[in-house]
DRENPA-3360 file (N, C-alpha, C; in nm, 2 decimals, always signed):
BEGIN
1 = XXXXXXXX = +5.76/-2.62/-3.77/+5.86/-2.52/-3.83/+6.00/-2.61/-3.78 ~ +6.08/-2.61/-3.86/+6.20/-2.67/-3.83/+6.30/-2.57/-3.76 ~ +6.41/-2.61/-3.70/+6.49/-2.54/-3.61/+6.55/-2.41/-3.68 ~ +6.59/-2.46/-3.79/+6.66/-2.32/-3.85/+6.59/-2.23/-3.88 ~ +6.44/-2.30/-3.96/+6.36/-2.17/-3.99/+6.33/-2.09/-3.90 ~ +6.25/-2.17/-3.78/+6.22/-2.08/-3.66/+6.34/-1.97/-3.57 ~ +6.44/-2.01/-3.59/+6.57/-1.91/-3.54/+6.57/-1.82/-3.64 ~ +6.57/-1.86/-3.77/+6.59/-1.74/-3.89/+6.51/-1.62/-3.87;
9 = XXXXXXXX = +6.36/-1.69/-3.84/+6.27/-1.59/-3.84/+6.27/-1.51/-3.70 ~ +6.30/-1.57/-3.62/+6.29/-1.51/-3.48/+6.43/-1.42/-3.48 ~ +6.54/-1.43/-3.56/+6.66/-1.35/-3.57/+6.62/-1.23/-3.66 ~ +6.52/-1.24/-3.74/+6.49/-1.15/-3.83/+6.39/-1.04/-3.77 ~ +6.30/-1.10/-3.69/+6.22/-1.03/-3.62/+6.28/-0.94/-3.50 ~ +6.36/-0.99/-3.40/+6.42/-0.95/-3.32/+6.52/-0.82/-3.35 ~ +6.60/-0.86/-3.50/+6.71/-0.76/-3.53/+6.66/-0.61/-3.59 ~ +6.54/-0.58/-3.59/+6.48/-0.47/-3.58/+6.39/-0.47/-3.42;
17 = XXXXXXXX = +6.44/-0.36/-3.33/+6.38/-0.36/-3.20/+6.24/-0.28/-3.23 ~ +6.22/-0.19/-3.31/+6.11/-0.15/-3.33/+5.98/-0.23/-3.37 ~ +6.02/-0.33/-3.49/+5.92/-0.44/-3.49/+5.92/-0.51/-3.39 ~ +5.99/-0.57/-3.35/+6.01/-0.67/-3.20/+5.91/-0.62/-3.12 ~ +5.94/-0.49/-3.09/+5.85/-0.41/-2.95/+5.69/-0.42/-3.04 ~ +5.68/-0.38/-3.15/+5.54/-0.38/-3.19/+5.48/-0.51/-3.18 ~ +5.54/-0.62/-3.23/+5.47/-0.76/-3.22/+5.43/-0.80/-3.09 ~ +5.54/-0.76/-3.02/+5.50/-0.80/-2.82/+5.38/-0.67/-2.80;
25 = XXXXXXXX = +5.39/-0.56/-2.83/+5.27/-0.49/-2.77/+5.16/-0.53/-2.83 ~ +5.14/-0.56/-2.99/+5.02/-0.58/-3.02/+4.96/-0.71/-2.98 ~ +5.04/-0.82/-2.95/+5.03/-0.93/-2.89/+4.94/-0.94/-2.73 ~ +4.99/-0.84/-2.67/+4.93/-0.81/-2.54/+4.82/-0.71/-2.55 ~ +4.84/-0.62/-2.65/+4.69/-0.54/-2.64/+4.56/-0.60/-2.67 ~ +4.59/-0.70/-2.77/+4.49/-0.83/-2.82/+4.44/-0.90/-2.73 ~ +4.54/-0.93/-2.62/+4.49/-1.04/-2.51/+4.42/-0.96/-2.43 ~ +4.45/-0.83/-2.36/+4.40/-0.77/-2.29/+4.22/-0.71/-2.36;
33 = XXXXXXXX = +4.25/-0.67/-2.46/+4.10/-0.66/-2.54/+4.01/-0.74/-2.52 ~ +4.07/-0.85/-2.58/+3.99/-0.99/-2.62/+3.92/-1.04/-2.45 ~ +4.04/-1.04/-2.36/+3.98/-1.09/-2.24/+3.90/-0.97/-2.16 ~ +3.91/-0.84/-2.22/+3.81/-0.75/-2.15/+3.70/-0.75/-2.20 ~ +3.68/-0.77/-2.35/+3.55/-0.77/-2.43/+3.46/-0.87/-2.38 ~ +3.51/-1.00/-2.32/+3.45/-1.11/-2.30/+3.34/-1.08/-2.19 ~ +3.39/-1.05/-2.08/+3.29/-1.01/-1.98/+3.18/-0.89/-2.00 ~ +3.25/-0.80/-2.06/+3.16/-0.69/-2.09/+3.03/-0.76/-2.22;
41 = XXXXXXXX = +3.07/-0.86/-2.27/+2.95/-0.95/-2.37/+2.89/-1.00/-2.29 ~ +2.94/-1.05/-2.18/+2.84/-1.14/-2.07/+2.74/-1.04/-2.02 ~ +2.78/-0.93/-1.97/+2.71/-0.82/-1.91/+2.62/-0.77/-1.97 ~ +2.68/-0.76/-2.09/+2.52/-0.71/-2.20/+2.43/-0.79/-2.25 ~ +2.47/-0.93/-2.24/+2.37/-1.02/-2.24/+2.27/-1.06/-2.14 ~ +2.33/-1.01/-2.01/+2.27/-1.04/-1.89/+2.14/-0.94/-1.90 ~ +2.14/-0.84/-1.96/+2.04/-0.74/-1.93/+1.98/-0.74/-2.06 ~ +2.02/-0.78/-2.17/+1.97/-0.76/-2.28/+1.91/-0.88/-2.35;
49 = XXXXXXXX = +1.95/-0.99/-2.35/+1.96/-1.13/-2.41/+1.97/-1.24/-2.34 ~ +1.90/-1.26/-2.21/+1.94/-1.38/-2.14/+1.92/-1.53/-2.18 ~ +1.83/-1.52/-2.30/+1.83/-1.65/-2.38/+1.97/-1.71/-2.45 ~ +2.05/-1.60/-2.48/+2.19/-1.64/-2.55/+2.31/-1.62/-2.42 ~ +2.27/-1.56/-2.32/+2.39/-1.56/-2.20/+2.43/-1.69/-2.16 ~ +2.33/-1.82/-2.17/+2.38/-1.93/-2.11/+2.49/-2.01/-2.21 ~ +2.49/-2.00/-2.36/+2.53/-2.06/-2.44/+2.69/-1.95/-2.45 ~ +2.69/-1.83/-2.43/+2.79/-1.76/-2.44/+2.89/-1.79/-2.31;
57 = XXXXXXXX = +2.81/-1.84/-2.20/+2.90/-1.88/-2.11/+2.93/-2.01/-2.11 ~ +2.87/-2.11/-2.09/+2.85/-2.25/-2.12/+2.98/-2.31/-2.23 ~ +2.95/-2.27/-2.35/+3.03/-2.31/-2.47/+3.19/-2.27/-2.43 ~ +3.23/-2.14/-2.38/+3.37/-2.13/-2.36/+3.40/-2.17/-2.30 ~ +3.33/-2.21/-2.13/+3.37/-2.24/-2.02/+3.42/-2.41/-2.04 ~ +3.29/-2.47/-2.09/+3.33/-2.61/-2.09/+3.43/-2.63/-2.20 ~ +3.47/-2.57/-2.32/+3.56/-2.62/-2.40/+3.68/-2.57/-2.35 ~ +3.71/-2.47/-2.27/+3.83/-2.41/-2.22/+3.90/-2.49/-2.14;
65 = XXXXXXXX = +3.80/-2.60/-2.06/+3.87/-2.68/-1.96/+3.90/-2.81/-2.03 ~ +3.79/-2.87/-2.15/+3.86/-2.95/-2.20/+4.02/-2.96/-2.30 ~ +4.03/-2.82/-2.36/+4.14/-2.76/-2.41/+4.24/-2.78/-2.29 ~ +4.23/-2.72/-2.22/+4.35/-2.72/-2.08/+4.40/-2.87/-2.04 ~ +4.28/-2.95/-2.02/+4.30/-3.12/-1.98/+4.39/-3.14/-2.09 ~ +4.37/-3.15/-2.24/+4.45/-3.19/-2.34/+4.57/-3.13/-2.34 ~ +4.59/-3.01/-2.32/+4.72/-2.97/-2.32/+4.83/-3.00/-2.20 ~ +4.73/-3.01/-2.09/+4.81/-3.04/-1.97/+4.87/-3.21/-1.99;
73 = XXXXXXXX = +4.79/-3.29/-2.06/+4.80/-3.39/-2.08/+4.93/-3.43/-2.16 ~ +4.93/-3.33/-2.28/+5.02/-3.33/-2.40/+5.17/-3.28/-2.33 ~ +5.16/-3.18/-2.26/+5.26/-3.13/-2.20/+5.36/-3.08/-2.30 ~ +5.34/-3.06/-2.44/+5.48/-3.02/-2.52/+5.54/-2.91/-2.47 ~ +5.66/-2.93/-2.53/+5.75/-2.81/-2.51/+5.74/-2.68/-2.61 ~ +5.78/-2.58/-2.56/+5.76/-2.42/-2.65/+5.90/-2.46/-2.72 ~ +5.89/-2.33/-2.81/+5.99/-2.32/-2.91/+6.13/-2.28/-2.84 ~ +6.12/-2.19/-2.73/+6.24/-2.16/-2.66/+6.32/-2.28/-2.60;
81 = XXXXXXXX = +6.21/-2.39/-2.55/+6.28/-2.49/-2.46/+6.32/-2.59/-2.57 ~ +6.26/-2.61/-2.66/+6.29/-2.71/-2.76/+6.43/-2.66/-2.81 ~ +6.46/-2.53/-2.88/+6.52/-2.49/-2.98/+6.65/-2.40/-2.91 ~ +6.60/-2.41/-2.80/+6.73/-2.30/-2.75/+6.73/-2.13/-2.76 ~ +6.64/-2.09/-2.80/+6.60/-1.97/-2.84/+6.54/-1.86/-2.73 ~ +6.57/-1.74/-2.75/+6.52/-1.62/-2.65/+6.39/-1.56/-2.70 ~ +6.29/-1.58/-2.66/+6.16/-1.54/-2.69/+6.20/-1.38/-2.72 ~ +6.09/-1.30/-2.75/+6.09/-1.17/-2.73/+6.06/-1.12/-2.64;
89 = XXXXXXXX = +5.99/-1.18/-2.55/+5.98/-1.11/-2.41/+5.96/-1.23/-2.32 ~ +6.02/-1.17/-2.19/+6.08/-1.26/-2.09/+5.96/-1.38/-2.07 ~ +5.95/-1.50/-2.08/+5.86/-1.61/-2.06/+5.97/-1.73/-2.04 ~ +5.91/-1.79/-1.89/+5.97/-1.90/-1.83/+5.88/-2.04/-1.82 ~ +5.78/-2.01/-1.89/+5.70/-2.12/-1.87/+5.75/-2.24/-1.94 ~ +5.71/-2.37/-1.85/+5.80/-2.48/-1.94/+5.70/-2.56/-1.98 ~ +5.67/-2.60/-2.11/+5.59/-2.72/-2.15/+5.43/-2.61/-2.20 ~ +5.35/-2.72/-2.19/+5.17/-2.68/-2.23/+5.18/-2.57/-2.34;
97 = XXXXXXXX = +5.26/-2.61/-2.45/+5.26/-2.51/-2.58/+5.15/-2.57/-2.64 ~ +5.11/-2.70/-2.65/+5.02/-2.73/-2.76/+4.88/-2.76/-2.68 ~ +4.77/-2.72/-2.72/+4.74/-2.61/-2.82/+4.75/-2.49/-2.75 ~ +4.78/-2.37/-2.83/+4.79/-2.23/-2.78/+4.67/-2.20/-2.71 ~ +4.62/-2.16/-2.56/+4.52/-2.15/-2.53/+4.48/-2.00/-2.55 ~ +4.58/-1.91/-2.54/+4.55/-1.76/-2.59/+4.49/-1.77/-2.74 ~ +4.52/-1.84/-2.83/+4.50/-1.86/-2.97/+4.34/-1.90/-2.92 ~ +4.33/-2.02/-2.86/+4.20/-2.07/-2.86/+4.09/-1.98/-2.77;
105 = XXXXXXXX = +4.12/-1.91/-2.70/+4.03/-1.85/-2.61/+4.00/-1.73/-2.71 ~ +4.09/-1.69/-2.78/+4.02/-1.54/-2.88/+3.91/-1.61/-2.96 ~ +3.98/-1.75/-3.03/+3.86/-1.78/-3.15/+3.74/-1.83/-3.07 ~ +3.75/-1.90/-2.92/+3.60/-1.94/-2.89/+3.57/-1.81/-2.86 ~ +3.60/-1.70/-2.81/+3.53/-1.57/-2.79/+3.49/-1.52/-2.92 ~ +3.56/-1.52/-3.03/+3.51/-1.47/-3.14/+3.39/-1.56/-3.19 ~ +3.38/-1.69/-3.17/+3.24/-1.75/-3.17/+3.10/-1.72/-3.10 ~ +3.18/-1.67/-2.97/+3.04/-1.63/-2.87/+3.01/-1.49/-2.90;
113 = XXXXXXXX = +3.10/-1.41/-2.98/+3.07/-1.28/-3.05/+2.99/-1.32/-3.17 ~ +3.02/-1.40/-3.22/+2.96/-1.44/-3.38/+2.80/-1.48/-3.33 ~ +2.81/-1.56/-3.25/+2.70/-1.59/-3.19/+2.57/-1.46/-3.15 ~ +2.61/-1.36/-3.10/+2.52/-1.27/-3.08/+2.55/-1.13/-3.19 ~ +2.64/-1.13/-3.25/+2.65/-1.02/-3.34/+2.74/-1.06/-3.44 ~ +2.72/-1.08/-3.58/+2.83/-1.12/-3.71/+2.95/-1.04/-3.71 ~ +2.89/-0.92/-3.74/+3.02/-0.80/-3.76/+3.14/-0.83/-3.63 ~ +3.07/-0.83/-3.54/+3.15/-0.84/-3.38/+3.24/-0.98/-3.37;
121 = XXXXXXXX = +3.18/-1.07/-3.45/+3.26/-1.19/-3.44/+3.37/-1.20/-3.50 ~ +3.32/-1.13/-3.65/+3.43/-1.14/-3.74/+3.57/-1.04/-3.71 ~ +3.53/-0.95/-3.63/+3.64/-0.86/-3.56/+3.71/-0.93/-3.46 ~ +3.63/-0.99/-3.38/+3.72/-1.08/-3.31/+3.81/-1.20/-3.35 ~ +3.78/-1.25/-3.45/+3.83/-1.35/-3.54/+3.96/-1.26/-3.60 ~ +3.95/-1.17/-3.65/+4.07/-1.11/-3.72/+4.18/-1.06/-3.60 ~ +4.15/-1.01/-3.47/+4.22/-1.02/-3.33/+4.26/-1.13/-3.33 ~ +4.20/-1.22/-3.29/+4.24/-1.37/-3.25/+4.37/-1.43/-3.38;
129 = XXXXXXXX = +4.33/-1.38/-3.50/+4.45/-1.45/-3.61/+4.56/-1.34/-3.56 ~ +4.56/-1.23/-3.59/+4.66/-1.12/-3.54/+4.74/-1.19/-3.40 ~ +4.66/-1.24/-3.30/+4.75/-1.27/-3.17/+4.81/-1.41/-3.23 ~ +4.73/-1.50/-3.28/+4.82/-1.63/-3.29/+4.94/-1.60/-3.39 ~ +4.95/-1.49/-3.48/+5.07/-1.48/-3.54/+5.17/-1.40/-3.48 ~ +5.13/-1.33/-3.37/+5.21/-1.26/-3.27/+5.30/-1.38/-3.17 ~ +5.22/-1.47/-3.14/+5.25/-1.56/-3.05/+5.37/-1.64/-3.12 ~ +5.35/-1.69/-3.25/+5.45/-1.74/-3.33/+5.58/-1.67/-3.33;
137 = XXXXXXXX = +5.57/-1.54/-3.37/+5.67/-1.45/-3.43/+5.75/-1.41/-3.27 ~ +5.69/-1.40/-3.14/+5.73/-1.41/-3.02/+5.83/-1.51/-2.96 ~ +5.82/-1.61/-3.06/+5.87/-1.73/-2.98/+5.81/-1.81/-2.88 ~ +5.70/-1.80/-2.85/+5.63/-1.87/-2.77/+5.56/-1.99/-2.79 ~ +5.53/-1.99/-2.91/+5.45/-2.09/-2.96/+5.50/-2.14/-3.10 ~ +5.47/-2.28/-3.17/+5.49/-2.29/-3.28/+5.39/-2.28/-3.35 ~ +5.38/-2.28/-3.51/+5.25/-2.28/-3.61/+5.17/-2.36/-3.54 ~ +5.19/-2.52/-3.51/+5.12/-2.61/-3.50/+5.01/-2.60/-3.37;
145 = XXXXXXXX = +5.09/-2.52/-3.30/+5.02/-2.51/-3.16/+4.90/-2.37/-3.18 ~ +4.91/-2.26/-3.26/+4.82/-2.18/-3.28/+4.72/-2.21/-3.39 ~ +4.79/-2.28/-3.48/+4.68/-2.36/-3.59/+4.57/-2.44/-3.49 ~ +4.63/-2.53/-3.40/+4.54/-2.67/-3.31/+4.47/-2.56/-3.22 ~ +4.51/-2.47/-3.20/+4.40/-2.38/-3.07/+4.31/-2.31/-3.12 ~ +4.33/-2.27/-3.30/+4.22/-2.20/-3.36/+4.14/-2.31/-3.38 ~ +4.19/-2.45/-3.46/+4.10/-2.55/-3.50/+4.03/-2.58/-3.37 ~ +4.08/-2.60/-3.26/+3.99/-2.67/-3.14/+3.86/-2.54/-3.10;
153 = XXXXXXXX = +3.89/-2.45/-3.13/+3.80/-2.33/-3.10/+3.69/-2.32/-3.23 ~ +3.71/-2.39/-3.33/+3.64/-2.41/-3.44/+3.52/-2.52/-3.42 ~ +3.59/-2.62/-3.37/+3.52/-2.74/-3.35/+3.45/-2.71/-3.22 ~ +3.51/-2.69/-3.12/+3.40/-2.67/-3.02/+3.27/-2.51/-3.03 ~ +3.32/-2.43/-3.11/+3.21/-2.33/-3.18/+3.11/-2.38/-3.24 ~ +3.16/-2.46/-3.34/+3.03/-2.51/-3.42/+2.95/-2.59/-3.35 ~ +3.01/-2.67/-3.27/+2.94/-2.79/-3.18/+2.84/-2.71/-3.10 ~ +2.90/-2.64/-3.00/+2.84/-2.54/-2.90/+2.71/-2.43/-2.96;
161 = XXXX = +2.77/-2.39/-3.06/+2.69/-2.28/-3.12/+2.59/-2.25/-3.26 ~ +2.62/-2.40/-3.28/+2.58/-2.45/-3.41/+2.50/-2.54/-3.42 ~ +2.52/-2.67/-3.40/+2.47/-2.79/-3.37/+2.40/-2.80/-3.27 ~ +2.43/-2.76/-3.16/+2.36/-2.81/-3.01/+2.27/-2.72/-3.02;
% end
């Protein structure tokens, strides 16, 4: 997304304080929900499906480390660094924008849920998509960041839960 387009989008979102607050709140609620859901899924599997437990723990863990290493090595700037804009919430992180780990995490947890229960996995993917949109609209990630986060999760999810 070009600077002019990004600034125009952020200005339009921040012009209505209620919409801006709704977008920020939506992103935070989804983040908390997904991150609380994952340990509950693990706990459920520990009692009711131990054979699936190892996949649901190892695939996200290994892929999260891999994505984190790539992200650290690339160390790409965030929109508010590159375009001198103010994000919708106070964020001071420098670099490490690509790929979006929030989006990646939501989608790889979606694959873990899909592995256990298809409708549950689909619901987490919907939440992951809303989270990705909120990260862009809040001014903390570029579209390429969230798309690459989701695609990374798809690649690791397919390899880890379907191929292997």
